[in-house]
Backbone as CSV, one residue per row, in Angstrom:
resi,resn,N_x,N_y,N_z,CA_x,CA_y,CA_z,C_x,C_y,C_z
1,MET,-20.251,-36.500,-6.304,-21.185,-35.507,-5.813,-21.387,-35.646,-4.303
2,ARG,-21.469,-36.900,-3.823,-21.635,-37.120,-2.384,-20.447,-36.561,-1.603
3,LYS,-19.251,-36.741,-2.159,-18.055,-36.247,-1.479,-18.086,-34.721,-1.363
4,ILE,-18.559,-34.054,-2.388,-18.630,-32.595,-2.357,-19.645,-32.135,-1.312
5,ILE,-20.807,-32.774,-1.298,-21.833,-32.410,-0.322,-21.350,-32.693,1.090
6,LEU,-20.722,-33.853,1.300,-20.192,-34.205,2.619,-19.105,-33.225,3.044
7,SER,-18.225,-32.846,2.132,-17.163,-31.883,2.439,-17.748,-30.521,2.809
8,ALA,-18.760,-30.087,2.057,-19.397,-28.804,2.348,-20.062,-28.833,3.717
9,PHE,-20.738,-29.940,4.045,-21.373,-30.083,5.352,-20.340,-30.024,6.472
10,CYS,-19.227,-30.737,6.305,-18.158,-30.734,7.321,-17.576,-29.336,7.494
11,LEU,-17.395,-28.623,6.389,-16.860,-27.270,6.456,-17.820,-26.348,7.207
12,LEU,-19.108,-26.422,6.907,-20.091,-25.602,7.612,-20.132,-25.936,9.093
13,PHE,-20.039,-27.215,9.442,-20.020,-27.628,10.837,-18.793,-27.072,11.552
14,ALA,-17.639,-27.137,10.904,-16.399,-26.623,11.493,-16.485,-25.115,11.701
15,LEU,-17.010,-24.390,10.701,-17.142,-22.939,10.844,-18.102,-22.577,11.958
16,ASN,-19.194,-23.318,12.104,-20.144,-23.074,13.180,-19.483,-23.303,14.534
17,THR,-18.677,-24.339,14.659,-17.966,-24.624,15.906,-16.997,-23.501,16.238
18,PHE,-16.239,-23.014,15.233,-15.309,-21.919,15.466,-16.055,-20.662,15.884
19,ALA,-17.192,-20.386,15.269,-17.956,-19.190,15.626,-18.433,-19.264,17.060
20,GLN,-18.825,-20.450,17.533,-19.260,-20.589,18.912,-18.091,-20.433,19.862
21,ASP,-16.913,-20.956,19.514,-15.742,-20.879,20.377,-15.152,-19.486,20.444
22,SER,-15.410,-18.646,19.456,-14.780,-17.327,19.421,-15.443,-16.331,20.361
23,GLN,-16.503,-16.738,21.044,-17.178,-15.912,22.030,-17.731,-14.617,21.441
24,VAL,-18.108,-14.647,20.168,-18.702,-13.462,19.567,-20.027,-13.203,20.271
25,THR,-20.230,-11.969,20.657,-21.412,-11.650,21.435,-22.418,-10.870,20.604
26,THR,-23.684,-11.124,20.880,-24.740,-10.304,20.299,-25.434,-9.533,21.405
27,ASP,-24.875,-9.590,22.616,-25.432,-8.877,23.759,-25.092,-7.400,23.617
28,LEU,-26.064,-6.587,23.245,-25.813,-5.179,22.975,-25.531,-4.371,24.224
29,THR,-25.700,-4.940,25.426,-25.374,-4.198,26.638,-23.869,-4.060,26.799
30,GLU,-23.082,-4.876,26.081,-21.634,-4.780,26.179,-21.033,-3.854,25.131
31,VAL,-21.817,-3.401,24.179,-21.303,-2.539,23.131,-21.244,-1.114,23.655
32,PRO,-20.093,-0.457,23.527,-19.990,0.895,24.055,-20.887,1.860,23.301
33,THR,-21.383,2.836,24.020,-22.206,3.851,23.381,-21.356,5.073,23.103
34,LEU,-21.674,5.760,22.046,-20.939,6.958,21.665,-21.532,8.151,22.389
35,ASN,-20.685,8.864,23.110,-21.152,10.102,23.716,-20.115,11.177,23.469
36,ASN,-20.456,12.396,23.756,-19.575,13.502,23.414,-18.528,13.793,24.481
37,THR,-18.592,13.156,25.622,-17.611,13.396,26.659,-16.664,12.209,26.757
38,MET,-15.437,12.514,27.078,-14.444,11.453,27.219,-14.660,10.745,28.544
39,PRO,-14.891,9.451,28.519,-15.069,8.727,29.777,-13.761,8.712,30.565
40,ASP,-13.867,8.858,31.868,-12.671,8.857,32.705,-12.384,7.438,33.171
41,ILE,-11.408,6.810,32.539,-11.024,5.465,32.948,-9.716,5.475,33.724
42,THR,-9.144,6.670,33.953,-7.912,6.727,34.725,-8.215,6.376,36.176
43,GLY,-7.222,5.857,36.850,-7.382,5.462,38.243,-6.970,4.017,38.438
44,LYS,-7.254,3.532,39.626,-6.840,2.174,39.995,-7.997,1.205,39.789
45,TRP,-7.698,0.068,39.142,-8.705,-0.944,38.816,-8.269,-2.316,39.333
46,MET,-9.215,-3.066,39.878,-8.937,-4.431,40.316,-9.170,-5.379,39.140
47,VAL,-8.153,-6.163,38.843,-8.230,-7.144,37.767,-8.633,-8.475,38.383
48,VAL,-9.703,-9.055,37.844,-10.195,-10.345,38.325,-9.860,-11.386,37.273
49,ASP,-9.276,-12.490,37.704,-8.934,-13.581,36.798,-10.216,-14.098,36.153
50,ASP,-10.262,-14.127,34.834,-11.497,-14.538,34.166,-11.693,-16.049,34.155
51,TYR,-10.727,-16.799,34.671,-10.893,-18.255,34.764,-11.411,-18.668,36.138
52,ASP,-10.742,-18.231,37.211,-11.196,-18.650,38.550,-11.966,-17.560,39.294
53,LYS,-12.142,-16.398,38.648,-12.956,-15.285,39.179,-12.413,-14.702,40.489
54,GLU,-11.140,-14.901,40.772,-10.509,-14.359,41.966,-9.729,-13.090,41.624
55,PRO,-9.724,-12.091,42.529,-8.917,-10.884,42.297,-7.444,-11.244,42.118
56,ARG,-6.804,-10.600,41.129,-5.432,-10.947,40.774,-4.448,-9.810,41.065
57,SER,-4.852,-8.582,40.702,-3.931,-7.456,40.866,-4.707,-6.150,40.759
58,HIS,-3.990,-5.052,41.013,-4.522,-3.713,40.763,-3.671,-3.101,39.662
59,VAL,-4.339,-2.490,38.694,-3.656,-1.806,37.594,-4.047,-0.339,37.647
60,GLN,-3.049,0.523,37.615,-3.265,1.969,37.591,-3.273,2.422,36.134
61,LEU,-4.420,2.934,35.664,-4.500,3.499,34.320,-4.214,4.986,34.410
62,PHE,-3.383,5.479,33.511,-3.010,6.885,33.516,-2.876,7.381,32.086
63,GLU,-3.004,8.714,31.936,-2.910,9.340,30.630,-1.518,9.934,30.448
64,ARG,-0.950,9.699,29.263,0.329,10.315,28.905,0.296,10.626,27.418
65,ASP,0.490,11.872,27.067,0.487,12.326,25.673,-0.797,11.953,24.939
66,GLY,-1.940,12.048,25.632,-3.226,11.788,25.009,-3.579,10.318,24.863
67,ARG,-2.766,9.447,25.429,-3.027,8.008,25.350,-3.102,7.424,26.759
68,ILE,-3.775,6.296,26.879,-3.921,5.624,28.165,-2.914,4.482,28.262
69,PHE,-2.243,4.433,29.407,-1.302,3.365,29.742,-1.725,2.788,31.086
70,GLY,-1.238,1.613,31.403,-1.552,1.018,32.691,-0.397,0.203,33.219
71,LYS,-0.170,0.324,34.539,0.898,-0.459,35.154,0.362,-1.175,36.383
72,VAL,0.969,-2.294,36.684,0.594,-3.088,37.852,1.108,-2.361,39.089
73,VAL,0.202,-2.055,40.029,0.613,-1.347,41.244,0.436,-2.202,42.495
74,LYS,-0.247,-3.346,42.367,-0.419,-4.231,43.515,-0.686,-5.643,43.018
75,LEU,0.011,-6.604,43.620,-0.223,-8.020,43.330,-0.989,-8.610,44.503
76,LEU,-2.102,-9.264,44.224,-2.962,-9.759,45.289,-2.746,-11.232,45.621
77,ARG,-2.231,-12.014,44.683,-2.066,-13.453,44.929,-0.630,-13.921,44.736
78,MET,0.269,-12.998,44.492,1.669,-13.337,44.275,2.532,-12.443,45.160
79,SER,3.736,-12.889,45.398,4.636,-12.050,46.184,5.043,-10.833,45.367
80,GLU,5.378,-9.755,46.049,5.720,-8.509,45.369,6.995,-8.598,44.547
81,ASP,7.806,-9.621,44.775,9.028,-9.767,43.987,8.853,-10.737,42.814
82,LYS,7.602,-11.122,42.510,7.313,-12.028,41.391,7.814,-11.419,40.092
83,ARG,8.462,-12.231,39.289,8.994,-11.785,38.002,8.242,-12.467,36.870
84,CYS,8.239,-11.838,35.721,7.525,-12.371,34.562,8.476,-13.239,33.749
85,ASP,8.474,-14.525,34.058,9.408,-15.438,33.399,8.969,-15.835,31.990
86,VAL,7.732,-15.518,31.593,7.258,-15.860,30.256,7.066,-14.625,29.368
87,CYS,7.346,-13.440,29.892,7.141,-12.215,29.116,8.134,-12.123,27.959
88,PRO,7.732,-11.455,26.879,8.602,-11.341,25.711,9.638,-10.227,25.848
89,GLY,10.696,-10.340,25.091,11.700,-9.288,24.938,12.298,-8.776,26.220
90,ASP,12.378,-7.448,26.332,12.998,-6.786,27.485,12.232,-7.004,28.782
91,LEU,10.988,-7.438,28.701,10.188,-7.651,29.909,10.473,-8.997,30.575
92,LYS,11.132,-9.885,29.867,11.420,-11.208,30.418,12.221,-11.081,31.714
93,ASP,11.733,-11.765,32.726,12.348,-11.813,34.056,12.338,-10.478,34.795
94,GLN,11.531,-9.526,34.335,11.383,-8.257,35.037,10.293,-8.390,36.099
95,PRO,10.356,-7.591,37.169,9.310,-7.641,38.202,7.947,-7.268,37.625
96,LEU,6.913,-7.997,38.042,5.550,-7.669,37.611,5.080,-6.359,38.233
97,LEU,5.473,-6.113,39.477,5.077,-4.887,40.151,5.682,-3.696,39.409
98,ASN,4.852,-2.738,39.047,5.205,-1.535,38.286,5.467,-1.786,36.803
99,MET,5.175,-2.990,36.319,5.326,-3.277,34.897,4.165,-2.645,34.126
100,VAL,4.473,-2.005,33.011,3.440,-1.445,32.140,2.837,-2.595,31.342
101,VAL,1.515,-2.795,31.522,0.827,-3.913,30.872,-0.262,-3.448,29.907
102,VAL,-0.543,-2.143,29.881,-1.480,-1.556,28.926,-0.736,-0.413,28.253
103,GLU,-0.753,-0.396,26.920,-0.002,0.613,26.183,-0.836,1.280,25.106
104,LYS,-0.705,2.597,24.989,-1.097,3.402,23.836,-2.573,3.334,23.456
105,MET,-3.464,3.252,24.441,-4.899,3.242,24.151,-5.345,4.672,23.844
106,ILE,-6.150,4.826,22.816,-6.645,6.149,22.433,-8.162,6.078,22.260
107,LEU,-8.832,7.161,22.645,-10.287,7.223,22.515,-10.648,7.464,21.058
108,LYS,-11.439,6.537,20.512,-11.877,6.651,19.126,-13.186,5.890,18.991
109,GLY,-14.196,6.545,18.449,-15.476,5.879,18.237,-16.210,5.536,19.521
110,GLY,-15.935,6.262,20.606,-16.660,6.043,21.851,-16.004,5.075,22.813
111,TYR,-14.887,4.464,22.430,-14.187,3.573,23.343,-12.687,3.639,23.074
112,PHE,-11.913,3.119,23.997,-10.462,3.169,23.880,-9.999,1.974,23.063
113,GLN,-9.099,2.241,22.124,-8.631,1.192,21.228,-7.259,1.565,20.682
114,GLY,-6.738,0.741,19.793,-5.491,1.040,19.112,-4.251,0.706,19.910
115,GLY,-4.424,0.251,21.136,-3.276,-0.099,21.958,-3.167,-1.596,22.133
116,GLN,-2.447,-1.970,23.155,-2.264,-3.385,23.425,-2.221,-3.646,24.918
117,ILE,-2.454,-4.916,25.270,-2.448,-5.338,26.666,-1.619,-6.607,26.776
118,LEU,-0.864,-6.704,27.862,-0.003,-7.853,28.091,-0.690,-8.842,29.015
119,ASP,-0.738,-10.098,28.605,-1.164,-11.183,29.482,0.124,-11.773,30.056
120,SER,0.429,-11.415,31.285,1.702,-11.834,31.888,1.726,-13.314,32.255
121,THR,0.573,-13.981,32.264,0.572,-15.417,32.537,0.906,-16.223,31.287
122,ARG,0.664,-15.644,30.121,0.973,-16.320,28.856,2.178,-15.693,28.143
123,GLY,2.537,-14.478,28.556,3.670,-13.806,27.928,3.374,-13.307,26.531
124,ARG,2.146,-12.837,26.316,1.748,-12.368,24.983,1.080,-11.006,25.063
125,TRP,1.332,-10.191,24.046,0.635,-8.930,23.866,-0.571,-9.174,22.971
126,TYR,-1.681,-8.506,23.286,-2.903,-8.625,22.502,-3.393,-7.233,22.131
127,HIS,-4.024,-7.115,20.958,-4.716,-5.873,20.623,-5.812,-5.694,21.669
128,CYS,-6.109,-4.453,22.008,-7.009,-4.226,23.130,-8.038,-3.142,22.811
129,GLU,-9.213,-3.326,23.385,-10.256,-2.305,23.412,-10.806,-2.268,24.828
130,MET,-11.187,-1.098,25.287,-11.784,-0.987,26.619,-12.781,0.152,26.655
131,TRP,-13.790,-0.027,27.510,-14.821,0.980,27.691,-15.514,0.748,29.014
132,LEU,-16.136,1.822,29.517,-16.933,1.698,30.735,-18.228,0.977,30.394
133,LYS,-18.595,0.049,31.248,-19.847,-0.682,31.042,-20.999,0.312,31.069
134,ASP,-21.899,0.176,30.134,-23.024,1.102,30.004,-23.808,1.169,31.310
135,GLY,-23.904,2.369,31.876,-24.650,2.574,33.109,-23.873,2.267,34.377
136,ASP,-22.613,1.868,34.267,-21.808,1.515,35.445,-20.398,2.071,35.294
137,PRO,-20.137,3.278,35.810,-18.815,3.890,35.651,-17.725,3.218,36.483
138,ASN,-18.081,2.221,37.294,-17.095,1.523,38.110,-16.740,0.147,37.574
139,THR,-17.209,-0.177,36.370,-16.843,-1.432,35.717,-16.265,-1.115,34.351
140,LEU,-15.041,-1.567,34.133,-14.356,-1.362,32.867,-14.340,-2.684,32.110
141,VAL,-14.851,-2.659,30.895,-14.820,-3.833,30.031,-13.497,-3.787,29.270
142,VAL,-12.686,-4.837,29.417,-11.366,-4.905,28.785,-11.361,-6.126,27.885
143,ARG,-11.117,-5.902,26.606,-11.173,-6.996,25.643,-9.850,-7.077,24.888
144,GLY,-9.216,-8.254,24.936,-7.984,-8.508,24.204,-8.268,-9.397,23.004
145,TYR,-7.639,-9.074,21.868,-7.906,-9.766,20.606,-6.661,-10.436,20.045
146,VAL,-6.883,-11.597,19.427,-5.940,-12.224,18.506,-6.778,-12.560,17.285
147,GLY,-6.555,-11.832,16.193,-7.406,-12.022,15.015,-8.831,-11.673,15.379
148,PHE,-9.773,-12.585,15.099,-11.164,-12.323,15.454,-11.572,-13.041,16.736
149,TYR,-10.628,-13.692,17.405,-10.895,-14.305,18.711,-10.591,-13.297,19.797
150,TYR,-11.369,-13.319,20.859,-11.122,-12.374,21.933,-11.481,-12.973,23.279
151,ARG,-10.976,-12.310,24.304,-11.287,-12.650,25.687,-11.633,-11.350,26.392
152,THR,-12.682,-11.380,27.220,-13.167,-10.181,27.885,-13.011,-10.321,29.394
153,GLN,-12.515,-9.271,30.012,-12.443,-9.191,31.470,-13.247,-7.977,31.915
154,TYR,-13.699,-8.019,33.163,-14.409,-6.892,33.763,-13.602,-6.441,34.964
155,TRP,-13.030,-5.233,34.868,-12.235,-4.682,35.946,-13.130,-3.786,36.787
156,THR,-12.876,-3.774,38.092,-13.669,-2.974,39.025,-12.831,-1.819,39.550
157,ARG,-13.409,-0.629,39.538,-12.687,0.555,40.017,-12.399,0.432,41.510
158,VAL,-11.160,0.687,41.877,-10.751,0.660,43.284,-10.778,2.075,43.856
159,GLU,-10.297,3.044,43.080,-10.337,4.450,43.496,-10.312,5.343,42.298
């Protein structure tokens, strides 16, 4: 009986630790609000590294066939001939400049979802959701998912 109780306690402790590490938020200011107009997220956005908080690049978001895509249009901390040596498939060793890093986002339920975003530093595609920060049309909340774990970045509108 002690072993069962101890095992259950360890399991609950482990689940609590995972829940804290997954960065699940209860901050309702980050939850997109549903409105009847399509938010305009097209344009140029500055991507800030979420680890060292330094500007990394500019990504141009554009609409094609009713979906949002994004490509790198300026590198701020790397040379313009930098290549993605860790990217998967056909993107491996391709130039980062003009690389499409956001694909097939569609507006549904008040925010853009259903697409994917490439983390060129890790060479992985992630499921993605994005929306304008409530009350701030110049801040785009970009969230990449693996399962129920996610990472959030805040992009700033450049133009």
